C-alpha positions, 0 to 999 in steps of 0.5 A: 438192114441197109449196109452203109459201109464202104466195102464194095461200093462205087464212087464218083469224085469230081475234081478227084485227080489231085489235092483234096480230091486225090486224097479222098480217092485214096482214102476211100480205096483204103477203106474198101471202095471197089470202084472209083471214077475220077473226073478232072478238068484241065489237060495239065491235070491229065498226068495226075489223073492217069497216075492215080488210076494206075495207083488205084488199079494196082491196089485192086480197085476198078478205076477210070478217069474222065476229063470234062468242063462241068459247067454245062448240064450235058457235061455232068450227064456225060460224066455219070454215064461214063462212070456207069459204063466204066466202073458201075453205077455209083453209090457215092458222088463227091464234088470237090470242084471249085474256083476262088476269086478274091476281089473287091465288088467294085473291081469285079467284071461281069465275065468274072462273076459269070465264071464264078457262078458257072464253076461253083453254083451251076456245075454243082447244081447239075452234078447234084441233079445227075447224082439224084438220077443215077445214084443207087438207092441209099447212096451218098452225095457230098459237095465241097463248099467253103468255111467262108459261108460262116465268115463276115469278110470283104473281097470274097463276094463271088466265091462265098456267094456262089458257094452259098447257093450250094447250101440251098441246093443241098437242103432241097436235094436232101428232101427230094432224094430222101425217099430213096435213102440218099443222104445229101450234105456239104462240107466247108473246109477252112483255107487249105494248104493247097495251090488253090489257096495260095494263088489268091493270097498275098503273103501277109494274108497267108500269115493271118490265115495261118493263125486265124483258127482256134486250133491253128497251132496244132496244124502242120501248116496252121491252115486246114490240112487236107488230111484233116478233112478226109475223115469227115468226108469218109463219115458222111459217105458211109456210116454217117448217113443219118446226117442229111441236108447239112453244111458242116464247116471243117476248119479247126475253129476258123469260122462258125455259124 
């Protein structure tokens, strides 16, 4: 019988140095994961990555951090190779990388469109590809998308549009990798209480989002708290293996399909 617990497993987390990715890393470590590779993008995040590796190492987890711009196939291949060389072949691969743009279609420049597609769709595709190559049998692959995939709203065309591609990548990968026991899913959080959200929103929009979910009154911030997303991540990369090819909106009733 296959062991789908987290104990002794190895994980690779793209965008894992802070915010949701950092909380996921700490949670997996607390539930028995033995090795964690942390990816980060910018120089500004390097101190967070270094501090997290030190924290995990102190807890007895084999941990390492790697910097990279994942918008190329080569960068994704290198990341998985570095993970394998440093902490071992992964059982779990989680991609939290994303970029948001709130802008009317008529004002969106070609360079902005290309950047959104590179970060949210292209990087996700090649992360999935390398996970398919390098995950251990019976591994778990998860991508973070957005609850806007269930919304009817203006201004987020390139954000939701580029994340929508990942929903199709997820379905295809679940079929293609299923013969090896690998489950593949996506989680779409609602607007989260992180700097990723506030940088794009005017105060009146923030106020609206804090009341838009059915369970907003019971959230610490009114938004999706990252700690409320983590249990769903943990489930899907462990005993929740039987669910595959799905996009799950974890948002307190902010949107639904």
